[in-house]
N, C-alpha and C positions, 0 to 999 in steps of 0.2 A: 681531141680534148678542147676545152675552151680556156679562156684565160685564168678564171678561178680555179680550174683543176690544175693547171701547169703551174700557178702561183703557190698553190697548197703543196704540191708535190715537191717544188723546189725548196720551200721553206721546211719541208719534213727532214732534211739532212741535218745532221748535227752541225752547229754553228753556222748554219746558213743565214744570210742577212739579204735585205732587199733595199734598193734606193734607185731614186729617179735620176738619170744620167742622160746627158745629150739631149735634153728636152723633155722628150716623151718615151724614153726607152726605160722600162723596168729591168734593172740589172740585179741578178742574183750572185752573191758571192760567198765564198768561205774564205774568211780572212780577208786579203785584199785581192784575190783572184777571182776573176768573173768567170762563172762556169756556164750561164745562159742569160739570155736577154729577151725580153718580149716588146715588140714595137706596139704600143697601145693604141696610138692614133692612126696607125696604118689601116687602110680598108682594101682587102682583109687584113686583120691582125697578123703578125709574123713571129715566129721564135727563131732564135739563133743558138748554136751551141757548137762545141769542138767535139771532133771526133779523130779517130785514128786516120791516117793517110789511106789505108786501104778502104775504109768505110766511107771516107770523103768521096773517092772515086766511084764507088758503088751508088752512093746516094745522089750525087750531082747528076747521074744518067737518068734519075726518076723524075717524072713531071713534078713542077711546083717546087723543086729543091735545086738551090744553086750554091756556088761559092758566095760566101757573106761578104758584103762591101768591105774593103780595107784589111780584113783578117782572114779572108779565103785562103791566102798563101800559106797560112799556119793551120790549116785543116778545119776552119769554121765554115760551117753550112748555114744557110737561111732558108727555112719553110716559108714559103710565099702563102701558104694556108695552114692554119693550125691542124686541119684534119688530112694533111699530106701524107701522115704515116698513122698506122694504127696505134692506138693508146699504148698497149704493151711495149711496142717497138719504140716509140717515142719516148717513154718513161726510162727504158734501158738505156738508150743512148745519152739522155740527160744525166743519168745516174754515173755513166761512163765519163761523161764531161766533168764531173766533180773531181775526178781522181786523176786526171790529165795535168 
C-alpha cells in the first residue's frame, strides 16, 4: 500500500479524523483515540498501529516490522516499509486497531 491508499482506508471508518502530530506524523483517530500513524517524511515511509499481544509477537518476528518506539510495550508495531505486509493483511490489522 502507499500513503494515499492507507490514508483513504483509515478515513473510511465512521468518525475517523486525521491530523498532523509530533511534527511529521499523520495520526488517524476515532474520537480522541489514535488507531494508526503514518511517518510522512521518513524514507521509506512507515506506518504504525496497535494489535493484540499475540499478533504483536508474530509480527515482530517478520522482517521490517518491530515494536513501535515509546508504545511497543502496549502492542504497537511499526512497519519500516509500507509494503512489509500484503494489502489485505495490513487493512485487516488497521481495522482491528480501530476497535482496540
